[in-house]
LUMMAR-773700 format. One line per field, with one value per residue (C-alpha): chain; residue number from 1; z negated, y, x negated. Coordinates in pm, 1 decimal. Example, Ala and Ser with C-alpha at 12.3 -4.5 7.8 and 13.67 -1.06 7.14 Angstrom:
2
cadena <- [A / A]
num <- [1 / 2]
up <- [-780.0 / -714.0]
north <- [-450.0 / -106.0]
east <- [-1230.0 / -1367.0]
REM end
This chain:
67
cadena <- [A / A / A / A / A / A / A / A / A / A / A / A / A / A / A / A / A / A / A / A / A / A / A / A / A / A / A / A / A / A / A / A / A / A / A / A / A / A / A / A / A / A / A / A / A / A / A / A / A / A / A / A / A / A / A / A / A / A / A / A / A / A / A / A / A / A / A]
num <- [1 / 2 / 3 / 4 / 5 / 6 / 7 / 8 / 9 / 10 / 11 / 12 / 13 / 14 / 15 / 16 / 17 / 18 / 19 / 20 / 21 / 22 / 23 / 24 / 25 / 26 / 27 / 28 / 29 / 30 / 31 / 32 / 33 / 34 / 35 / 36 / 37 / 38 / 39 / 40 / 41 / 42 / 43 / 44 / 45 / 46 / 47 / 48 / 49 / 50 / 51 / 52 / 53 / 54 / 55 / 56 / 57 / 58 / 59 / 60 / 61 / 62 / 63 / 64 / 65 / 66 / 67]
up <- [0.0 / 72.4 / -187.6 / -6.1 / -37.3 / -405.7 / -648.8 / -888.4 / -1226.7 / -1563.9 / -1675.4 / -1369.1 / -1421.7 / -1790.0 / -1693.2 / -1446.3 / -1698.6 / -1954.4 / -1708.0 / -1644.7 / -2018.6 / -2065.5 / -1779.7 / -1963.2 / -2303.2 / -2394.0 / -2359.2 / -2661.3 / -2646.2 / -2653.1 / -2291.0 / -2097.5 / -1816.5 / -1464.5 / -1288.4 / -928.9 / -994.3 / -1307.9 / -1280.2 / -1535.4 / -1607.7 / -1684.4 / -1489.1 / -1325.0 / -1364.5 / -1742.1 / -1736.0 / -1543.6 / -1771.2 / -2110.8 / -2115.4 / -1972.5 / -2246.2 / -2516.9 / -2413.0 / -2394.5 / -2741.1 / -2881.4 / -2730.4 / -2877.0 / -3219.8 / -3208.1 / -3116.3 / -3411.1 / -3651.6 / -3541.5 / -3647.8]
north <- [0.0 / 348.0 / 621.6 / 774.3 / 450.0 / 390.2 / 466.9 / 755.3 / 651.1 / 824.6 / 652.7 / 782.6 / 1137.9 / 1128.1 / 999.1 / 1282.5 / 1539.1 / 1396.4 / 1430.0 / 1792.3 / 1860.2 / 1691.1 / 1890.5 / 2211.4 / 2116.3 / 2289.0 / 2089.8 / 1961.9 / 2264.7 / 2501.1 / 2612.7 / 2609.1 / 2360.9 / 2493.9 / 2449.1 / 2556.4 / 2649.9 / 2861.8 / 3234.1 / 3512.2 / 3469.8 / 3098.0 / 2777.3 / 2662.8 / 2301.2 / 2335.7 / 2498.4 / 2193.3 / 1937.9 / 2088.2 / 2010.5 / 1662.3 / 1578.0 / 1736.4 / 1522.8 / 1212.9 / 1274.2 / 1330.8 / 1001.4 / 821.6 / 975.9 / 881.3 / 523.4 / 505.6 / 637.3 / 363.3 / 86.8]
east <- [0.0 / -121.2 / -100.5 / 196.0 / 392.2 / 322.9 / 600.2 / 547.6 / 677.9 / 676.3 / 354.3 / 171.5 / 298.1 / 196.0 / -149.0 / -202.5 / -75.9 / -318.2 / -604.9 / -508.5 / -505.2 / -843.4 / -992.1 / -905.7 / -1049.2 / -1376.7 / -1695.8 / -1884.5 / -2114.4 / -1814.2 / -1836.3 / -1507.9 / -1464.1 / -1429.1 / -1095.6 / -1051.1 / -690.3 / -736.0 / -675.8 / -722.1 / -348.9 / -384.3 / -349.8 / -28.5 / -139.6 / -160.6 / 182.3 / 309.3 / 139.8 / 228.6 / 604.0 / 546.3 / 297.5 / 513.1 / 810.8 / 591.7 / 448.8 / 797.1 / 918.8 / 617.3 / 673.9 / 1041.8 / 950.6 / 709.8 / 974.8 / 1217.9 / 982.0]
REM end
């Protein structure tokens, strides 16, 4: 299957959002990472990833509370 034919499920979207978040974390030496899409006003990719990860973390927390 080519990438175009593969299904995009929630796990895949969460994985990509997690990679976006990780790419914007500061390095161990405190320097910021470079993102080609960041602007002085922020990064639209972080704005896309944040609500996806927040919802995922809430679902995970809810699942842990049910146990």
